[in-house]
Every structure is written in structure tokens, then in C-alpha cells.
C-alpha positions as a LaTeX table, in Angstrom:
\begin{tabular}{lrrr}
\hline
Residue & $x$ (\AA) & $y$ (\AA) & $z$ (\AA) \\
\hline
Met1 & $-48.18$ & $-15.69$ & 87.56 \\
Asp2 & $-49.91$ & $-18.93$ & 88.36 \\
Pro3 & $-47.24$ & $-21.53$ & 89.37 \\
Thr4 & $-49.13$ & $-24.22$ & 87.55 \\
Ser5 & $-48.37$ & $-22.49$ & 84.25 \\
Ala6 & $-44.58$ & $-22.65$ & 84.76 \\
Pro7 & $-44.08$ & $-26.11$ & 83.28 \\
Ala8 & $-45.84$ & $-25.05$ & 80.09 \\
Asp9 & $-43.60$ & $-22.00$ & 79.83 \\
Val10 & $-40.45$ & $-24.09$ & 79.96 \\
Ala11 & $-41.78$ & $-27.07$ & 78.05 \\
His12 & $-39.41$ & $-28.39$ & 75.40 \\
Asp13 & $-39.91$ & $-30.69$ & 72.44 \\
Phe14 & $-37.59$ & $-33.65$ & 72.94 \\
Ser15 & $-38.21$ & $-35.20$ & 69.53 \\
Phe16 & $-35.27$ & $-35.35$ & 67.12 \\
Ile17 & $-36.59$ & $-32.43$ & 65.07 \\
Gly18 & $-37.41$ & $-30.48$ & 68.21 \\
Leu19 & $-33.94$ & $-30.99$ & 69.65 \\
Phe20 & $-32.42$ & $-29.76$ & 66.41 \\
Leu21 & $-34.65$ & $-26.67$ & 66.09 \\
Gln22 & $-34.17$ & $-25.68$ & 69.74 \\
Ala23 & $-30.41$ & $-26.21$ & 69.74 \\
Asp24 & $-27.84$ & $-23.45$ & 70.06 \\
Pro25 & $-26.63$ & $-22.18$ & 66.63 \\
Ile26 & $-23.19$ & $-23.73$ & 67.17 \\
Val27 & $-24.66$ & $-27.10$ & 68.15 \\
Lys28 & $-27.09$ & $-26.86$ & 65.25 \\
Gly29 & $-24.17$ & $-26.21$ & 62.88 \\
Val30 & $-22.39$ & $-29.29$ & 64.23 \\
Met31 & $-25.50$ & $-31.39$ & 63.62 \\
Ile32 & $-25.85$ & $-30.11$ & 60.05 \\
Leu33 & $-22.17$ & $-30.82$ & 59.35 \\
Leu34 & $-22.54$ & $-34.37$ & 60.63 \\
Val35 & $-25.68$ & $-35.00$ & 58.60 \\
Val36 & $-23.94$ & $-33.76$ & 55.44 \\
Ala37 & $-20.98$ & $-36.03$ & 56.22 \\
Ser38 & $-23.34$ & $-38.97$ & 56.69 \\
Ile39 & $-25.03$ & $-38.36$ & 53.33 \\
Ala40 & $-21.63$ & $-38.11$ & 51.62 \\
Cys41 & $-20.44$ & $-41.34$ & 53.25 \\
Trp42 & $-23.53$ & $-43.31$ & 52.25 \\
Thr43 & $-23.22$ & $-41.99$ & 48.68 \\
Val44 & $-19.65$ & $-43.31$ & 48.56 \\
Val45 & $-20.68$ & $-46.64$ & 50.08 \\
Phe46 & $-23.44$ & $-47.35$ & 47.56 \\
Glu47 & $-21.27$ & $-46.23$ & 44.63 \\
Lys48 & $-18.40$ & $-48.48$ & 45.75 \\
Ile49 & $-20.68$ & $-51.46$ & 46.29 \\
Val50 & $-21.77$ & $-51.25$ & 42.65 \\
Arg51 & $-18.27$ & $-50.67$ & 41.26 \\
Ile52 & $-16.61$ & $-53.37$ & 43.36 \\
Ala53 & $-19.31$ & $-55.88$ & 42.40 \\
Ala54 & $-18.55$ & $-55.13$ & 38.74 \\
Ala55 & $-14.81$ & $-55.46$ & 39.41 \\
Lys56 & $-15.34$ & $-58.88$ & 41.01 \\
Arg57 & $-17.21$ & $-60.09$ & 37.92 \\
Gln58 & $-14.42$ & $-58.79$ & 35.70 \\
Ala59 & $-11.82$ & $-60.56$ & 37.84 \\
Arg60 & $-13.69$ & $-63.87$ & 37.45 \\
Thr61 & $-14.01$ & $-63.33$ & 33.70 \\
Phe62 & $-10.30$ & $-62.52$ & 33.40 \\
Asp63 & $-9.30$ & $-65.55$ & 35.45 \\
Ala64 & $-11.50$ & $-67.85$ & 33.35 \\
Leu65 & $-10.03$ & $-66.43$ & 30.14 \\
Val66 & $-6.46$ & $-66.84$ & 31.34 \\
Arg67 & $-6.93$ & $-70.39$ & 32.61 \\
Ser68 & $-8.78$ & $-71.49$ & 29.49 \\
Gly69 & $-6.00$ & $-70.20$ & 27.23 \\
Gly70 & $-8.50$ & $-68.37$ & 25.01 \\
Ala71 & $-7.73$ & $-65.54$ & 22.61 \\
Leu72 & $-7.07$ & $-62.23$ & 24.30 \\
Glu73 & $-9.58$ & $-59.46$ & 23.74 \\
Ser74 & $-8.90$ & $-55.90$ & 24.84 \\
Ser75 & $-12.28$ & $-54.40$ & 23.93 \\
Gly76 & $-14.48$ & $-52.76$ & 26.54 \\
Gly77 & $-13.77$ & $-50.48$ & 29.46 \\
Gly78 & $-13.49$ & $-53.01$ & 32.28 \\
Ile79 & $-10.40$ & $-53.74$ & 34.35 \\
Asp80 & $-9.94$ & $-57.05$ & 32.55 \\
Ala81 & $-9.96$ & $-55.34$ & 29.16 \\
Gln82 & $-7.44$ & $-52.73$ & 30.34 \\
Ile83 & $-5.07$ & $-55.40$ & 31.61 \\
Thr84 & $-5.46$ & $-57.51$ & 28.47 \\
Gly85 & $-4.77$ & $-54.47$ & 26.31 \\
Ala86 & $-1.62$ & $-53.69$ & 28.28 \\
Ala87 & $-0.50$ & $-57.33$ & 27.98 \\
Val88 & $-0.98$ & $-57.44$ & 24.20 \\
Glu89 & 0.81 & $-54.12$ & 23.74 \\
Ala90 & 3.75 & $-55.25$ & 25.87 \\
Trp91 & 3.86 & $-58.60$ & 24.05 \\
Arg92 & 4.04 & $-56.90$ & 20.65 \\
Asp93 & 6.95 & $-54.72$ & 21.79 \\
Gln94 & 9.41 & $-57.63$ & 21.73 \\
Asp95 & 13.16 & $-57.56$ & 21.83 \\
Ala96 & 14.97 & $-60.55$ & 20.32 \\
Thr97 & 17.82 & $-60.15$ & 22.82 \\
Glu98 & 15.72 & $-60.44$ & 25.97 \\
Thr99 & 15.35 & $-63.71$ & 27.80 \\
Arg100 & 12.05 & $-65.37$ & 28.54 \\
Ala101 & 12.27 & $-64.25$ & 32.18 \\
Glu102 & 12.91 & $-60.67$ & 31.13 \\
Arg103 & 10.02 & $-60.78$ & 28.65 \\
Arg104 & 7.69 & $-62.19$ & 31.29 \\
Asp105 & 8.74 & $-59.56$ & 33.82 \\
Arg106 & 8.17 & $-56.74$ & 31.32 \\
Ile107 & 4.72 & $-58.01$ & 30.32 \\
Glu108 & 3.67 & $-58.51$ & 33.92 \\
Arg109 & 4.88 & $-55.02$ & 34.87 \\
Ala110 & 2.71 & $-53.55$ & 32.11 \\
Met111 & $-0.33$ & $-55.48$ & 33.33 \\
Arg112 & 0.27 & $-54.57$ & 36.98 \\
Ala113 & 0.63 & $-50.90$ & 36.03 \\
Ala114 & $-2.76$ & $-51.01$ & 34.27 \\
Leu115 & $-4.26$ & $-52.76$ & 37.28 \\
Thr116 & $-2.83$ & $-50.18$ & 39.70 \\
Val117 & $-4.48$ & $-47.33$ & 37.80 \\
Arg118 & $-7.90$ & $-48.99$ & 37.99 \\
Ile119 & $-7.48$ & $-50.02$ & 41.64 \\
Lys120 & $-6.73$ & $-46.41$ & 42.55 \\
Arg121 & $-10.02$ & $-45.44$ & 40.93 \\
Leu122 & $-11.81$ & $-48.04$ & 43.03 \\
Gln123 & $-10.22$ & $-46.57$ & 46.16 \\
Thr124 & $-11.34$ & $-43.03$ & 45.37 \\
Gly125 & $-13.72$ & $-41.85$ & 48.09 \\
Leu126 & $-12.65$ & $-44.44$ & 50.66 \\
Pro127 & $-10.49$ & $-41.89$ & 52.54 \\
Leu128 & $-13.68$ & $-39.92$ & 53.17 \\
Leu129 & $-15.09$ & $-42.91$ & 55.06 \\
Ala130 & $-11.91$ & $-43.26$ & 57.10 \\
Thr131 & $-11.81$ & $-39.52$ & 57.87 \\
Ser132 & $-15.48$ & $-39.40$ & 58.83 \\
Gly133 & $-15.14$ & $-42.47$ & 61.00 \\
Ser134 & $-12.21$ & $-41.00$ & 62.92 \\
Thr135 & $-13.40$ & $-37.38$ & 63.25 \\
Ala136 & $-17.21$ & $-37.53$ & 63.50 \\
Pro137 & $-17.23$ & $-38.62$ & 67.20 \\
Phe138 & $-14.97$ & $-35.69$ & 68.11 \\
Ile139 & $-17.08$ & $-33.23$ & 66.11 \\
Gly140 & $-20.15$ & $-34.53$ & 67.93 \\
Leu141 & $-18.25$ & $-34.27$ & 71.22 \\
Phe142 & $-17.53$ & $-30.62$ & 70.46 \\
Gly143 & $-21.27$ & $-30.03$ & 70.07 \\
Thr144 & $-21.84$ & $-31.87$ & 73.35 \\
Val145 & $-19.33$ & $-29.76$ & 75.25 \\
Trp146 & $-20.80$ & $-26.58$ & 73.82 \\
Gly147 & $-24.33$ & $-27.63$ & 74.75 \\
Ile148 & $-23.31$ & $-28.49$ & 78.31 \\
Met149 & $-21.59$ & $-25.12$ & 78.62 \\
Asn150 & $-24.88$ & $-23.49$ & 77.62 \\
Ser151 & $-26.67$ & $-25.56$ & 80.26 \\
Phe152 & $-24.33$ & $-24.31$ & 82.96 \\
Thr153 & $-24.86$ & $-20.77$ & 81.70 \\
Ser154 & $-28.62$ & $-21.25$ & 82.00 \\
Ile155 & $-28.18$ & $-22.46$ & 85.58 \\
Ala156 & $-26.07$ & $-19.43$ & 86.44 \\
Lys157 & $-28.61$ & $-16.99$ & 84.94 \\
Ser158 & $-31.69$ & $-18.57$ & 86.45 \\
Gln159 & $-30.11$ & $-19.51$ & 89.79 \\
Asp160 & $-32.10$ & $-22.71$ & 89.40 \\
Thr161 & $-30.53$ & $-26.15$ & 89.37 \\
Ser162 & $-33.74$ & $-28.01$ & 88.65 \\
Leu163 & $-33.81$ & $-30.64$ & 85.95 \\
Ala164 & $-36.22$ & $-28.51$ & 83.90 \\
Val165 & $-33.49$ & $-25.90$ & 83.40 \\
Val166 & $-30.63$ & $-28.30$ & 82.71 \\
Ala167 & $-32.33$ & $-31.06$ & 80.73 \\
Pro168 & $-32.95$ & $-29.26$ & 77.40 \\
Gly169 & $-29.33$ & $-28.19$ & 76.91 \\
Ile170 & $-27.98$ & $-31.57$ & 77.94 \\
Ala171 & $-30.45$ & $-33.37$ & 75.65 \\
Glu172 & $-29.37$ & $-31.22$ & 72.69 \\
Ala173 & $-25.73$ & $-31.81$ & 73.55 \\
Leu174 & $-26.09$ & $-35.57$ & 73.79 \\
Phe175 & $-28.07$ & $-35.58$ & 70.54 \\
Ala176 & $-25.01$ & $-34.10$ & 68.80 \\
Thr177 & $-22.88$ & $-36.91$ & 70.20 \\
Ala178 & $-25.41$ & $-39.49$ & 69.03 \\
Ile179 & $-25.34$ & $-38.10$ & 65.49 \\
Gly180 & $-21.54$ & $-38.23$ & 65.53 \\
Leu181 & $-21.64$ & $-41.92$ & 66.45 \\
Ile182 & $-24.32$ & $-42.62$ & 63.84 \\
Val183 & $-21.97$ & $-41.16$ & 61.23 \\
Ala184 & $-18.76$ & $-42.77$ & 62.51 \\
Ile185 & $-19.78$ & $-46.38$ & 63.17 \\
Pro186 & $-21.18$ & $-47.20$ & 59.69 \\
Ala187 & $-18.34$ & $-45.26$ & 58.05 \\
Val188 & $-15.67$ & $-47.33$ & 59.82 \\
Met189 & $-17.46$ & $-50.62$ & 59.17 \\
Ala190 & $-18.01$ & $-49.76$ & 55.50 \\
Tyr191 & $-14.39$ & $-48.64$ & 55.06 \\
Asn192 & $-13.02$ & $-51.89$ & 56.49 \\
Lys193 & $-15.35$ & $-53.99$ & 54.34 \\
Leu194 & $-14.76$ & $-52.07$ & 51.12 \\
Ile195 & $-10.98$ & $-51.80$ & 51.47 \\
Asn196 & $-10.88$ & $-55.56$ & 52.11 \\
Asp197 & $-12.99$ & $-56.19$ & 48.99 \\
Val198 & $-10.71$ & $-53.99$ & 46.88 \\
Gly199 & $-7.71$ & $-55.93$ & 48.19 \\
Arg200 & $-9.33$ & $-59.23$ & 47.21 \\
Val201 & $-10.08$ & $-57.95$ & 43.72 \\
Gln202 & $-6.49$ & $-56.82$ & 43.34 \\
Ser203 & $-5.14$ & $-60.16$ & 44.58 \\
Ser204 & $-7.36$ & $-62.05$ & 42.15 \\
Phe205 & $-6.12$ & $-60.03$ & 39.20 \\
Ile206 & $-2.48$ & $-60.32$ & 40.28 \\
Ser207 & $-2.80$ & $-64.10$ & 40.48 \\
Ser208 & $-4.20$ & $-64.22$ & 36.94 \\
Ile209 & $-1.58$ & $-61.77$ & 35.72 \\
Gly210 & 1.17 & $-64.17$ & 36.80 \\
Ile211 & $-0.40$ & $-67.00$ & 34.80 \\
Leu212 & $-0.95$ & $-64.83$ & 31.72 \\
Gly213 & 2.55 & $-63.38$ & 31.90 \\
Asn214 & 4.06 & $-66.86$ & 31.90 \\
Arg215 & 1.79 & $-67.89$ & 29.02 \\
Leu216 & 2.72 & $-64.91$ & 26.82 \\
Ala217 & 6.44 & $-65.23$ & 27.56 \\
Arg218 & 6.52 & $-68.97$ & 26.86 \\
Asp219 & 5.08 & $-69.22$ & 23.36 \\
Arg220 & 5.58 & $-66.29$ & 21.03 \\
Ala221 & 4.19 & $-67.85$ & 17.87 \\
Val222 & 0.89 & $-69.03$ & 19.31 \\
His223 & 0.14 & $-65.76$ & 21.02 \\
Gly224 & 1.27 & $-63.84$ & 18.02 \\
Arg225 & $-1.61$ & $-65.39$ & 16.08 \\
Ala226 & $-4.00$ & $-64.74$ & 19.00 \\
Ala227 & $-2.97$ & $-61.09$ & 19.23 \\
Ala228 & $-3.17$ & $-60.62$ & 15.51 \\
Ala229 & $-6.69$ & $-62.03$ & 15.48 \\
Glu230 & $-8.01$ & $-59.17$ & 17.61 \\
\hline
\end{tabular}
């Protein structure tokens, strides 16, 4: 065989698609798993961005309603409506023997319970980001180790330590690591940002709940007319 044809025989495609198609089945499976995880993470991120933005608007609306002393309305499916509905229901279930402090505590507990249910819904999917961020680098590392093992096997079979023999396997292996990092870094950053946003939404509602609880516990007659007007 003509020696000049050897490079063509061992030529490899080092593009992203080429590295994937030429990879060992195990490494290829790792890459597919990481890509699926990345798609799932980005789906969660975009869905949470929309839902948290809506929750922030509802928190501002609820705070404005509470501070203005307006009539309570429990219509709609937002967090503010759920909390208002819980407050009105707790207010109507009055006991003449309870003190104002006890009444306020009971009403606030009802509102916080409604808030907790909705906050848990906002947090759904966030554990996937945390899990992907912590495990994706190690999954990619597994693909890297496997690819390097294949490279050493190729060296042993060919009795050739030239770069042409080793480079393809190492390139495929490092590509798996790169995909793992591409999955993990955005997932961790998105998780930290979104969990912080959820915490701010919760704090905003809790602050307003304290004001509304004091308002409902202080004046029964006025709020009785407001609740009856709904």
C-alpha cells in the first residue's frame, strides 16, 4: 500500500457531529443522555421564567390591594386570589371567645398555608436543575474515561503511539466532558437565580400577609361588609 494513502485511511471528522457519530456506543449513549438532560433543563428554565414573572406581578397586585385597604376579591386562579380566598374564609369562621391576637394568628396561618401550596408548585422542576448541575460533569467524565480507555486499547492493538491513533478517541472523550459542562453550568446558574426569585416572591407575599392579617383581625365590622360584598 502506498504510504501516502495512510492519512486518508485514518482520517477522522473532528466536527461536533463527526465526533458524535464516530464515538464508541457507550460514549455516544453518554452524549445522548446529556443532551436530553440539557433539553429538559432548558424546558424547566423557560417555564419557570414565565410562571415566576406572573407570580411577581401577582405579589405586587396583592401588596397594592392590602396597602390600599380595598375590598378583598378571591376570584381568579392567581396566588393573590388563593391567599385572599383563604383569608376571607378564615375571617368568616370567627369565634367570639378568641382574642384579636388569636384571630390574627389563625387568619395568617390560613393565608400562609395557601401560599405554601402555590410556592411548592413554583418550585416543581427546580430539583432537576440542581441534580443536572451536580451530576452532569461526572456523567461526562465517565464518557471521557471510557473514551480514553478505548484510546489506550487502540494503541495496544496497533502498537503505534502516534497522535493519529490516539487523537480520535481522546477528542471524543473530551467532547463528552464538554457536553457535561455545557449542561451543568447553565443548570446551576439557572437554579440559583430561580430559587432566589421564588424566595423573593414568597417574602413579598408574607410581608403583605402580615399587614392583611392585622387588618382583618382589627376591624370585624368593616371587613364583614367587604367580605359580604364579594
